[in-house]
Backbone as CSV, one residue per row, in Angstrom:
resi,resn,N_x,N_y,N_z,CA_x,CA_y,CA_z,C_x,C_y,C_z
1,MET,-88.704,0.135,-27.740,-87.811,-0.910,-28.339,-87.447,-1.845,-27.323
2,SER,-87.607,-3.123,-27.529,-87.310,-4.138,-26.572,-85.805,-4.446,-26.597
3,ARG,-85.408,-4.890,-25.442,-83.972,-5.254,-25.250,-83.811,-6.815,-25.372
4,VAL,-82.984,-7.219,-26.307,-82.765,-8.719,-26.436,-81.268,-8.922,-26.429
5,GLU,-80.863,-10.122,-26.193,-79.412,-10.493,-26.131,-78.797,-10.293,-27.552
6,GLU,-77.580,-9.804,-27.640,-76.814,-9.768,-28.808,-75.560,-10.490,-28.697
7,PRO,-74.906,-10.972,-29.714,-73.586,-11.655,-29.555,-72.560,-10.632,-29.110
8,SER,-71.733,-11.076,-28.197,-70.719,-10.154,-27.597,-69.495,-10.080,-28.539
9,TYR,-68.901,-8.935,-28.561,-67.667,-8.721,-29.434,-66.789,-7.663,-28.764
10,THR,-65.630,-7.656,-29.174,-64.664,-6.621,-28.765,-64.306,-5.752,-29.971
11,VAL,-64.303,-4.433,-29.764,-64.013,-3.478,-30.854,-62.453,-3.410,-30.839
12,ILE,-61.826,-3.791,-31.917,-60.436,-3.769,-32.165,-59.935,-2.337,-32.566
13,GLU,-60.757,-1.782,-33.460,-60.505,-0.361,-33.810,-61.875,0.240,-34.370
14,SER,-61.924,1.563,-34.300,-63.136,2.215,-34.714,-62.832,3.467,-35.568
15,HIS,-63.610,3.572,-36.646,-63.447,4.734,-37.553,-64.892,5.266,-37.867
16,GLY,-65.461,6.054,-36.976,-66.818,6.552,-37.049,-67.871,5.451,-36.937
17,ARG,-68.535,5.192,-38.001,-69.601,4.104,-38.017,-68.973,2.754,-38.438
18,ILE,-67.765,2.678,-38.627,-67.117,1.376,-39.075,-66.177,0.892,-37.947
19,ASP,-66.380,-0.322,-37.591,-65.497,-0.906,-36.532,-64.944,-2.263,-37.086
20,VAL,-63.718,-2.588,-36.588,-63.195,-3.935,-36.760,-63.520,-4.572,-35.347
21,ARG,-64.204,-5.700,-35.435,-64.697,-6.384,-34.244,-64.183,-7.869,-34.143
22,GLN,-63.920,-8.310,-33.037,-63.599,-9.735,-32.728,-64.851,-10.338,-32.059
23,TYR,-65.471,-11.409,-32.721,-66.592,-12.060,-32.056,-66.014,-13.313,-31.615
24,GLY,-66.520,-13.785,-30.520,-66.130,-15.142,-29.982,-66.962,-16.253,-30.661
25,PRO,-66.751,-17.480,-30.330,-67.551,-18.556,-30.874,-69.019,-18.375,-30.511
26,MET,-69.908,-18.809,-31.388,-71.375,-18.721,-31.135,-72.058,-19.888,-31.757
27,ILE,-73.291,-20.097,-31.266,-74.102,-21.146,-31.810,-75.328,-20.391,-32.463
28,VAL,-75.577,-20.924,-33.693,-76.684,-20.280,-34.498,-77.616,-21.269,-34.934
29,ALA,-78.871,-20.868,-35.038,-79.902,-21.643,-35.704,-79.972,-21.091,-37.094
30,GLU,-79.887,-21.961,-38.073,-79.870,-21.412,-39.478,-80.767,-22.316,-40.387
31,THR,-81.120,-21.627,-41.481,-81.885,-22.290,-42.497,-81.512,-21.550,-43.803
32,GLN,-81.952,-22.117,-44.960,-81.618,-21.525,-46.232,-82.998,-21.044,-46.875
33,ALA,-82.933,-20.051,-47.612,-84.181,-19.518,-48.220,-83.807,-18.975,-49.663
34,THR,-84.812,-18.997,-50.476,-84.621,-18.548,-51.794,-85.480,-17.297,-52.179
35,GLY,-85.084,-16.621,-53.196,-85.848,-15.464,-53.588,-84.993,-14.213,-53.417
36,GLY,-85.613,-13.055,-53.667,-84.884,-11.794,-53.419,-84.562,-11.628,-51.952
37,GLN,-83.742,-10.531,-51.690,-83.255,-10.410,-50.394,-84.388,-10.255,-49.315
38,LYS,-85.381,-9.455,-49.603,-86.551,-9.200,-48.643,-87.329,-10.502,-48.454
39,ASP,-87.740,-11.097,-49.615,-88.599,-12.320,-49.456,-87.829,-13.428,-48.730
40,ALA,-86.525,-13.590,-49.026,-85.738,-14.641,-48.440,-85.630,-14.430,-46.896
41,ILE,-85.396,-13.263,-46.499,-85.180,-13.102,-45.055,-86.591,-13.240,-44.345
42,SER,-87.649,-12.842,-44.979,-88.972,-13.076,-44.319,-89.318,-14.608,-44.237
43,GLN,-88.959,-15.307,-45.289,-89.218,-16.787,-45.220,-88.320,-17.451,-44.226
44,GLY,-87.049,-17.094,-44.181,-86.100,-17.680,-43.249,-86.455,-17.318,-41.760
45,PHE,-86.874,-16.083,-41.600,-87.269,-15.615,-40.235,-88.417,-16.482,-39.732
46,ARG,-89.432,-16.618,-40.602,-90.635,-17.485,-40.231,-90.126,-18.869,-39.731
47,SER,-89.287,-19.528,-40.520,-88.881,-20.904,-40.199,-88.029,-20.838,-38.768
48,LEU,-87.148,-19.926,-38.574,-86.409,-19.840,-37.344,-87.224,-19.427,-36.149
49,ALA,-88.217,-18.489,-36.471,-89.018,-18.057,-35.321,-89.878,-19.250,-34.812
50,ALA,-90.338,-20.099,-35.766,-91.070,-21.308,-35.318,-90.202,-22.166,-34.437
51,TYR,-88.921,-22.270,-34.706,-88.031,-23.043,-33.899,-87.889,-22.457,-32.527
52,ILE,-87.679,-21.110,-32.383,-87.441,-20.649,-31.065,-88.807,-20.426,-30.292
53,PHE,-89.910,-20.380,-30.940,-91.179,-20.350,-30.288,-91.732,-21.774,-29.941
54,GLY,-90.929,-22.750,-29.999,-91.356,-24.116,-29.579,-91.521,-25.108,-30.670
55,GLY,-91.130,-24.772,-31.860,-91.200,-25.794,-32.989,-89.911,-26.619,-33.022
56,ASN,-89.684,-27.317,-31.874,-88.468,-28.135,-31.738,-88.788,-29.425,-30.961
57,ALA,-87.873,-30.240,-30.941,-88.035,-31.649,-30.376,-88.616,-31.625,-28.932
58,SER,-88.343,-30.602,-28.099,-88.866,-30.628,-26.709,-89.899,-29.480,-26.562
59,ALA,-90.356,-28.872,-27.676,-91.386,-27.816,-27.539,-90.892,-26.689,-26.578
60,GLN,-89.585,-26.487,-26.503,-88.959,-25.479,-25.599,-88.926,-24.099,-26.272
61,LYS,-89.371,-23.053,-25.589,-89.186,-21.676,-26.128,-87.794,-21.274,-25.768
62,ILE,-87.228,-20.537,-26.765,-85.843,-20.099,-26.734,-85.916,-18.594,-26.897
63,ALA,-85.217,-17.820,-26.017,-85.309,-16.388,-26.089,-84.790,-15.789,-27.480
64,MET,-85.565,-14.881,-27.900,-85.199,-14.074,-29.154,-83.962,-13.338,-28.957
65,THR,-83.114,-13.262,-29.903,-81.895,-12.462,-29.912,-81.820,-11.583,-31.169
66,ALA,-80.881,-10.732,-31.120,-80.609,-9.902,-32.385,-79.122,-9.944,-32.673
67,PRO,-78.842,-9.786,-33.850,-79.575,-9.497,-35.106,-80.087,-10.783,-35.793
68,VAL,-80.944,-10.588,-36.710,-81.282,-11.595,-37.694,-80.220,-11.384,-38.758
69,ILE,-79.526,-12.454,-39.027,-78.333,-12.449,-39.996,-78.723,-13.130,-41.394
70,GLN,-78.295,-12.318,-42.417,-78.537,-12.859,-43.777,-77.270,-12.782,-44.607
71,GLN,-77.012,-13.821,-45.383,-75.856,-13.854,-46.184,-76.166,-14.671,-47.403
72,ALA,-75.748,-14.069,-48.564,-75.884,-14.798,-49.845,-75.113,-16.023,-49.860
73,LEU,-75.530,-17.014,-50.501,-74.788,-18.289,-50.641,-74.047,-18.297,-51.943
74,GLY,-72.700,-18.298,-51.910,-71.892,-18.345,-53.059,-71.993,-17.198,-53.981
75,ASN,-70.912,-16.911,-54.657,-70.898,-15.782,-55.567,-70.413,-16.240,-56.859
76,PRO,-71.294,-16.309,-57.900,-70.760,-16.860,-59.209,-69.766,-15.973,-59.884
77,HIS,-69.548,-14.746,-59.313,-68.564,-13.872,-60.030,-67.271,-13.819,-59.292
78,GLY,-67.214,-14.534,-58.131,-65.924,-14.637,-57.495,-65.506,-13.497,-56.512
79,SER,-66.321,-12.448,-56.341,-66.055,-11.350,-55.421,-67.312,-10.781,-54.837
80,ALA,-67.141,-10.152,-53.748,-68.331,-9.669,-52.989,-68.551,-8.176,-53.457
81,LYS,-69.128,-8.001,-54.657,-69.370,-6.769,-55.125,-70.727,-6.252,-54.711
82,ALA,-70.898,-4.981,-54.546,-72.092,-4.402,-53.941,-73.312,-4.807,-54.628
83,GLU,-73.363,-4.869,-55.995,-74.564,-5.259,-56.758,-74.993,-6.626,-56.537
84,HIS,-74.115,-7.445,-56.015,-74.403,-8.828,-55.674,-74.883,-8.994,-54.262
85,ALA,-74.696,-7.961,-53.393,-75.052,-8.136,-51.994,-76.521,-8.322,-51.748
86,VAL,-77.410,-7.875,-52.699,-78.808,-8.009,-52.509,-79.552,-8.702,-53.638
87,ARG,-78.905,-8.848,-54.739,-79.535,-9.456,-55.926,-79.100,-10.939,-56.042
88,ARG,-79.572,-11.713,-55.131,-79.275,-13.165,-55.139,-80.575,-13.943,-55.031
89,GLU,-80.483,-15.301,-55.236,-81.576,-16.037,-55.060,-81.502,-17.105,-53.974
90,SER,-80.309,-17.302,-53.482,-80.074,-18.290,-52.338,-79.391,-17.635,-51.250
91,TRP,-79.975,-17.770,-49.986,-79.524,-17.141,-48.829,-79.445,-18.051,-47.637
92,ARG,-78.554,-17.656,-46.629,-78.455,-18.385,-45.388,-79.057,-17.336,-44.405
93,ILE,-79.971,-17.790,-43.574,-80.628,-16.848,-42.584,-80.225,-17.466,-41.188
94,ARG,-79.816,-16.676,-40.249,-79.350,-17.168,-38.964,-79.956,-16.345,-37.819
95,PHE,-80.194,-17.000,-36.735,-80.453,-16.405,-35.385,-79.277,-16.965,-34.535
96,VAL,-78.695,-16.027,-33.680,-77.711,-16.433,-32.797,-78.481,-16.945,-31.511
97,THR,-78.092,-18.085,-30.999,-78.825,-18.554,-29.741,-78.253,-17.821,-28.505
98,PRO,-79.097,-17.817,-27.528,-78.553,-17.105,-26.242,-77.311,-17.889,-25.767
99,GLN,-76.317,-17.036,-25.217,-75.091,-17.515,-24.801,-75.205,-18.606,-23.762
100,ALA,-76.233,-18.575,-22.984,-76.403,-19.564,-21.851,-76.631,-20.953,-22.349
101,HIS,-77.034,-21.136,-23.652,-77.264,-22.461,-24.108,-76.081,-23.134,-24.744
102,ALA,-75.655,-24.306,-24.388,-74.711,-25.171,-25.059,-75.371,-25.830,-26.194
103,LEU,-74.630,-26.161,-27.291,-75.175,-26.805,-28.434,-75.851,-28.103,-27.994
104,GLU,-75.214,-28.868,-27.107,-75.843,-30.222,-26.723,-77.152,-30.005,-25.974
105,ALA,-77.380,-28.825,-25.349,-78.573,-28.624,-24.555,-79.744,-28.054,-25.362
106,LEU,-79.493,-27.593,-26.591,-80.505,-27.008,-27.408,-81.364,-28.130,-28.085
107,PRO,-82.644,-28.073,-28.232,-83.461,-28.963,-28.818,-83.281,-28.941,-30.330
108,ALA,-83.415,-30.143,-30.924,-83.350,-30.206,-32.386,-84.588,-29.499,-33.021
109,PRO,-84.363,-28.786,-34.122,-85.495,-28.287,-34.819,-86.430,-29.285,-35.465
110,LEU,-87.677,-28.976,-35.494,-88.619,-29.920,-36.177,-88.539,-29.727,-37.599
111,ASP,-88.295,-28.591,-38.163,-88.167,-28.257,-39.480,-86.881,-28.849,-40.032
112,PRO,-86.932,-29.787,-41.059,-85.673,-30.507,-41.517,-84.734,-29.466,-42.237
113,ALA,-85.276,-28.286,-42.655,-84.409,-27.337,-43.338,-83.661,-26.479,-42.369
114,ALA,-83.971,-26.537,-41.017,-83.221,-25.737,-39.973,-82.248,-26.623,-39.346
115,LYS,-81.111,-26.051,-38.935,-80.184,-26.776,-38.204,-79.416,-25.890,-37.235
116,LEU,-78.735,-26.443,-36.278,-77.988,-25.782,-35.282,-76.479,-25.939,-35.678
117,VAL,-75.748,-24.837,-35.660,-74.401,-24.818,-36.101,-73.492,-24.023,-35.082
118,ARG,-72.373,-24.585,-34.814,-71.353,-23.915,-33.943,-70.447,-23.205,-34.867
119,LEU,-70.307,-21.894,-34.680,-69.418,-21.053,-35.386,-68.123,-20.763,-34.660
120,ALA,-66.988,-20.793,-35.231,-65.702,-20.468,-34.590,-65.650,-18.926,-34.432
121,ALA,-64.747,-18.466,-33.594,-64.470,-17.063,-33.462,-64.198,-16.417,-34.782
122,ARG,-64.591,-15.219,-34.969,-64.391,-14.584,-36.302,-64.076,-13.026,-36.029
123,ARG,-63.452,-12.466,-36.982,-63.091,-11.084,-36.988,-63.833,-10.500,-38.209
124,TYR,-64.623,-9.406,-37.948,-65.377,-8.685,-39.058,-64.995,-7.182,-39.063
125,VAL,-65.130,-6.565,-40.201,-65.134,-5.143,-40.250,-66.675,-4.867,-40.529
126,ALA,-67.239,-4.015,-39.780,-68.694,-3.741,-39.827,-69.066,-2.259,-39.939
127,ILE,-70.123,-1.931,-40.756,-70.609,-0.596,-40.776,-71.998,-0.564,-40.243
128,ARG,-72.350,0.412,-39.478,-73.707,0.549,-38.809,-74.447,1.673,-39.553
129,PHE,-75.739,1.402,-39.869,-76.529,2.518,-40.494,-78.026,2.247,-40.075
130,SER,-78.785,3.380,-40.162,-80.241,3.286,-39.920,-80.983,3.223,-41.242
131,GLY,-82.233,3.110,-41.124,-83.106,3.125,-42.383,-83.828,1.785,-42.508
132,SER,-84.466,1.679,-43.527,-85.341,0.498,-43.856,-84.515,-0.808,-44.316
133,GLY,-83.237,-0.634,-44.690,-82.484,-1.740,-45.172,-82.889,-2.106,-46.566
134,THR,-83.213,-1.120,-47.363,-83.637,-1.295,-48.775,-82.371,-1.773,-49.496
135,GLU,-82.551,-2.274,-50.812,-81.443,-2.586,-51.638,-80.501,-1.423,-51.849
136,GLY,-81.081,-0.223,-52.017,-80.277,0.985,-52.153,-79.401,1.321,-50.955
137,ASP,-80.035,1.221,-49.749,-79.273,1.313,-48.420,-78.199,0.404,-48.350
138,ILE,-78.462,-0.890,-48.682,-77.431,-1.918,-48.508,-76.330,-1.702,-49.473
139,ARG,-76.688,-1.364,-50.706,-75.656,-1.178,-51.770,-74.779,-0.034,-51.414
140,GLN,-75.324,1.125,-51.004,-74.589,2.338,-50.584,-73.628,2.091,-49.404
141,HIS,-74.075,1.381,-48.405,-73.219,1.120,-47.267,-72.177,0.060,-47.420
142,HIS,-72.527,-0.915,-48.328,-71.532,-1.889,-48.713,-70.364,-1.294,-49.499
143,ASP,-70.764,-0.277,-50.329,-69.726,0.424,-51.151,-68.792,1.166,-50.205
144,ILE,-69.366,1.853,-49.188,-68.616,2.566,-48.182,-67.635,1.661,-47.493
145,LEU,-68.192,0.566,-47.040,-67.414,-0.435,-46.328,-66.271,-1.012,-47.137
146,ARG,-66.585,-1.333,-48.350,-65.484,-1.941,-49.284,-64.405,-0.906,-49.513
147,ASN,-64.852,0.385,-49.728,-63.820,1.403,-49.893,-62.924,1.541,-48.624
148,HIS,-63.492,1.488,-47.466,-62.756,1.561,-46.266,-61.803,0.338,-46.150
149,VAL,-62.256,-0.852,-46.517,-61.423,-2.056,-46.358,-60.194,-1.879,-47.377
150,LEU,-60.405,-1.374,-48.554,-59.324,-1.107,-49.459,-58.363,-0.098,-49.053
151,LYS,-58.913,1.022,-48.531,-58.013,2.124,-47.982,-57.157,1.653,-46.877
152,GLN,-57.749,0.864,-45.976,-56.950,0.364,-44.804,-56.102,-0.836,-45.066
153,GLY,-56.260,-1.476,-46.303,-55.385,-2.598,-46.647,-55.853,-3.874,-45.871
154,LEU,-57.181,-3.934,-45.570,-57.647,-5.131,-44.965,-57.957,-6.242,-45.922
155,ASP,-57.911,-7.456,-45.533,-58.277,-8.614,-46.371,-59.543,-9.261,-45.986
156,ALA,-60.624,-8.755,-46.668,-62.037,-9.294,-46.444,-62.226,-10.426,-47.353
157,THR,-62.924,-11.438,-46.791,-63.231,-12.632,-47.543,-64.759,-12.945,-47.506
158,GLY,-65.208,-13.667,-48.446,-66.580,-14.150,-48.371,-67.569,-13.070,-48.727
159,GLU,-68.854,-13.502,-48.664,-69.977,-12.741,-48.992,-70.261,-11.680,-47.824
160,PRO,-70.829,-10.611,-48.153,-71.285,-9.651,-47.037,-72.342,-10.361,-46.227
161,VAL,-72.298,-9.968,-44.905,-73.266,-10.402,-43.951,-74.121,-9.183,-43.594
162,LEU,-75.468,-9.381,-43.779,-76.439,-8.379,-43.493,-77.069,-8.696,-42.197
163,ALA,-76.977,-7.629,-41.224,-77.428,-7.909,-39.859,-78.522,-6.871,-39.480
164,PHE,-79.752,-7.339,-39.178,-80.866,-6.509,-38.844,-81.342,-6.692,-37.404
165,TYR,-81.367,-5.642,-36.668,-81.441,-5.661,-35.215,-82.907,-5.378,-34.668
166,ASN,-83.780,-4.867,-35.550,-85.102,-4.311,-35.003,-86.281,-5.025,-35.713
167,PRO,-87.382,-5.104,-35.064,-88.584,-5.519,-35.648,-89.064,-4.620,-36.763
168,PRO,-89.827,-5.091,-37.759,-90.234,-4.290,-38.873,-91.122,-3.066,-38.493
169,TRP,-91.721,-3.046,-37.384,-92.515,-1.931,-36.992,-91.770,-0.731,-36.434
170,THR,-90.402,-0.959,-36.205,-89.571,0.119,-35.670,-89.418,1.273,-36.726
171,LEU,-89.514,2.389,-36.362,-89.423,3.572,-37.309,-87.980,3.481,-37.997
172,PRO,-87.932,3.650,-39.258,-86.681,3.541,-39.992,-85.478,4.296,-39.378
173,LEU,-85.741,5.538,-38.939,-84.782,6.384,-38.431,-84.167,5.818,-37.109
174,LEU,-84.867,4.885,-36.419,-84.395,4.233,-35.227,-83.858,2.922,-35.374
175,ARG,-83.961,2.340,-36.600,-83.518,0.972,-36.858,-81.880,0.913,-36.878
176,ARG,-81.411,-0.210,-36.443,-80.010,-0.483,-36.497,-79.858,-1.625,-37.492
177,ASN,-79.132,-1.337,-38.460,-78.687,-2.250,-39.560,-77.228,-2.273,-39.649
178,GLU,-76.615,-3.409,-40.023,-75.148,-3.462,-40.165,-74.868,-4.338,-41.338
179,ILE,-73.661,-4.091,-41.976,-73.085,-4.997,-42.923,-71.746,-5.334,-42.391
180,TRP,-71.452,-6.734,-42.411,-70.174,-7.202,-41.894,-69.409,-7.894,-43.069
181,LEU,-68.143,-7.675,-43.053,-67.221,-8.385,-43.961,-66.259,-9.091,-43.113
182,GLU,-66.112,-10.458,-43.298,-65.272,-11.182,-42.545,-63.835,-10.946,-42.985
183,LEU,-62.963,-10.866,-41.982,-61.511,-10.536,-42.290,-60.727,-11.844,-42.211
184,ALA,-59.839,-12.009,-43.166,-58.937,-13.195,-43.209,-58.075,-13.188,-41.988
185,GLY,-57.688,-14.389,-41.565,-56.704,-14.465,-40.423,-57.363,-14.286,-39.245
C-alpha cells in the first residue's frame, strides 16, 4: 500500500472507531458528478485525477493525496438520514491538495467543471471502517455514527461526507473508509 499525504487533524476525543476531529483549513480540488454513489465517485475521480496528472494551466503534476471525498449535494428531505447517504444523484467529489501548495500557487484546472476551493477549519465526528464501501457498508456505519451523535448530544449538520483512502485494487479487509459528520460551532 502506498503512502500519500493526508489532511492533518487533531483528535479531540475518541470512542473506539469513532473520533471527534479538528481539521485545519485546507485547499481542495473539486468537481460535481451525477448518478449513483459508485458511478459519481468514479466520474469525479477521473476528472480530478486528470487535473493532478497535468490537466491544468501549467501542465504541472500535483502529488496524489488521500482520501477521495464524496458528499451528496443538498437533501430534499431536510436531514442526513442513512438511506439518503448513498441514494443520490448529485455529488461533490474532492481531492485535498498537498499542504505545501498555496491556493495562489496551484494551476487552474483545464476542465471547466473542476475548481479549487479554500475550506475553513472544521470539526467532524468520524467513524472508520474497512470493506468495499458498498451502499450497505455506508448505511450501516452511518447509522452507528448518527446513533453515537445522538447519544453524545452532538450537533451534526449537513450531509454525510464519505472518505475513501485506498485504490480499488486494495483488498477490502485492508481498506480504510470513513464517514464524517460536520459538527456545528
